[in-house]
N, C-alpha and C positions, 0 to 999 in steps of 0.2 A: 815602608812596610817591612815587617819581619816575617819570614817563614822559617819555622824551626822543626826539624825532624827529632822528636823526643823518644823514638823507639827504644833506645837503650836506657831511658831514664824513667818512663812511666809505663804502666800496664795498659792494655787495650781498654778503652772506655773508662779510663781512670781519671786522672787529674788534668787532662788537656785544657779544660775550661779554666780551672784555677791557675794553671801555669800561664796560659795566654793572658789572663787578666792581670796577673802579677807583673809580667813583662811589659804589657801595654801601659800599666800604671807607672812603672818605674822609668821607662824610656819615652813615654808619651808618643808612642807610635802604634799604628794598627798592627795587630799581631795574629798570626796563624800558627797553630801548633798541631802537628800530625804525629801519628805513630802507626806502625805497620801491624795489622792483625794476622791471625793464623792463616787467613785465606789470601794473604799478600796484598790486601787493600790498605790504602793509606787514608785513615779517617782522623778527624780531629775537631778542634774548636777555633772559632774566630772571635776576636774582640776588637772593637774600634769605632767608638762614637765620633772620632775625628772626621770620618768620611760619611757624608749624608748618603743614605740608602746603600750602605756598605755591602750588605749581603746581596741585594738585587744586582748591583753592579759587578760584584765578584763572580756571580753565577754565570755571567756572560763570557767569562774567560774559557778558552779551550782547555785549560788545565784543571778546571773544576767540573767534576761529575755531577754534583748537586750541592746546594747550600740551603739548609732549612732552619727556620727559627725566626728570631727577631732581627731587625736590621743591624743593630750594633753588636749583637751577641747571638751566635748561631753555631750549628754543627755543619760540617762539610766533608766531602770526600774528594781526593785528587783523582783526576782522570789519567789513568796509567795505560799506555798502549798495550794491547793484547800480545802475549808472547807468540813469536813466530814458530814455525816447525823446527827451525834450527835451535831456538831457545829450548823448546820442549825436549829435543833430542839430547841437548847438552845439560838439561835439567838446571838451567840457570834462571834465577829470579830476575824479573824486570824491576829495576830500582829507578825511581824518579831522580832526575837531576834537580835537587832542591835549589841549588844556587841559581840555575838557569830559570827555573820557574819563578823564584823570588824576583829575579831581574825583569822577567817579562811582566809580572804583576806590577812592579814598581813603574815600569814604562806605561802600563795601562792607566795607572793612577797619577801620572806625572803632573797633570794639571790640577790635581786636587790639593787643597790646603790641608795637610795632615798635622799641622802644628795647632792643635785645638787650644782655644783660649781657656776652655774649661776642662780640666782633668777631673773626672769623677771617681768616686769610690764605689758607688752602687748604681747599677743600671738595671731598671726593672720595669715591668709592665704596670700600668696604673691599677690593675686588679689586685696586685700583690703587695702594695705598700700599706703598712698597718701602723697604728699609733704606737704600739709597743716598741717598734724600731727607733722611733724618735725618742721615746722615753729612755731606752737603754743607752743610746748614743749621748744624750744630754747629761747622763750621769758622769760622763767623762770630761765635761767641759772644763774642769780644773786643769786638765792636761793640755788643752788647746792653747797654742801660742808658745809652748815650751818645747819647740822642736817637733810638735805634732800638729798638723794642719786640721782645721775644722773639716769634718767629713762633708762631701758633696754628693747629692743625689741627682741622677738623671732618670726622670720618670716619663715614660712615653705611652701613647695611646690611652690617655686618661680621659674618660668620657664624662661630661658635665652637663646637667640640665640647665637651661637658661634661667630657670627659677632659682637655682642655687647660687647664681652669680651676684656678688655685692660690689657695687662700684663706689660706695661711700658718698659723702657730700661732695657735689661738684666733681664727680669722677676722680676723687683723690686716691683711689686704690682700685685694684682688680683682685677680687678674692672669691674663693668658694671653699666649701667643706666637702671632703671626700674621705670615706673610711675613718671618720672622726678626727681628721687632720685638716687644719685650716691652711690652705695654700694662699699666699698673699704677695702681691707685687705692689710696692708703694710708688705713688706718684708716676703712673704711666703717662706718656705723652698722649695728646689727642689722637695722633696717628696710630699709636700702638693700641689704644683702646678701640679704635674703629676696626683695626685688624683682628682683634680678639673677640669682639662681640658684635653680632648682628641680629641677635634675638631669634635665632633658629631654635627649634625645640631642644636639640642637643648639639653640643660642640665637642671637639676632640683636640687635645693639646699634647705637645711634648714640652718638657720644661727641665730646668736645672735650678737647684736651690739647696739651701742649708737648713739643718734641723734647728728647732728653737722651741723653748717653753716660755710662754708669755703668762705671767701671773700678775693680776691686778684686781682690786676690789673683791678679793676672795675668790676670784675665778682663775682657773688654770687651763690654758689653751695650748694644745699641742700643735705646732706649726711647721711649715716649710716656707722659709723666706725665699721667694723667687728672684733669681738674678737674670734669668733668660727664659723666654717662653715664646712658642710659636703655635699657631693654629694649624692643624693638619687634617687630612681626610682619614677617616677611620678605616683601618685595614681589617675588614671582616674575616679575611682568610688567615689571619695571624693566630696560631695556636699557642697560647701562653704556657709558660713553663716556669716552675720555681727553681730549676737547676741553676740558672744564672745568678739568682739572688743568693742561693746557698753558697755558691762559689765566692761571690763578692763578700758576703758576710764573714765567711771563714777567713778569707784573705785579709780583710780589714783588721780583724782582731789578732791575726797572726802578726801582721806588720806592727800593730800597736804594741803587742808584747815585746817584739824585737826592739822597738824604739824606746820603750820604757826600760828595758834591760840595759840598752846602750846608755841611756840617760843616767841610770843608777850607777853603772860602772864608771862613767865619766865623773859623776859626783863623788863616788868613793875615792877615785884617784886624786881628785882635787882636795878632798878632806885629808887624805894621807899626806899630800904635799904640804898642806897648811900645818899639819901636826909636826912634820919634820922641821919646817921653817920656824915654828914656835919653839921647838926644842932647841934649835940652833941658837935662836935669839936668847933663850934662857941661859 
């Protein structure tokens, strides 16, 4: 896990979420980014779907004053000791020992597997995923595989009616439509199907998948192809927010611009090299 004091780099309430997400994505490690506000409080954002129930577990640490939001993406504040009379007399600020706190938190999570098999680009609540997102991303499919990975979604707390679930012929698939998007898992095992479906009125899922547009017989279906899914209890106390999505969306396209620029520069250098070689041969 990484804990970063970004006080000298970002403004209070600014880009802590975006920065945490970018670092988490690049190094595939749970990341906490804090900055000091005018009142001397250290507040920031956490990102890390690598650890199950990350926010809830982190909140139990003595170093955390509070952690609010979704499990993989949330806001938090460090618990800083109150200044003593001596500190007040000397007018010294109480600064946290970031390295020590990071070490303590890593010890706290030492038994967790933080090397996630799935590194995601977008982590968002089921209420906020829309078909236009898939449409926009699939317009970039010509770039996928050329140094740019296909984007991956982590969608959590997605509530589905049992009537919306389609298992196909002989339970050949698990699929449902939500916000005009078809979520589909192909060829689930009988054990997996039994885990996902028991025909309650409603069910709640967390899943990971990739965007896709399926066109056939004149029909056009916006999809997410599921690679991993689990059934979970609905957290009715979770207050959804679009802040996480906006950070992820901006970060993804910023990274895409960087990769396209690097690809263009590399191609330009190669073209120039070939031109020189051609001139030399001539």
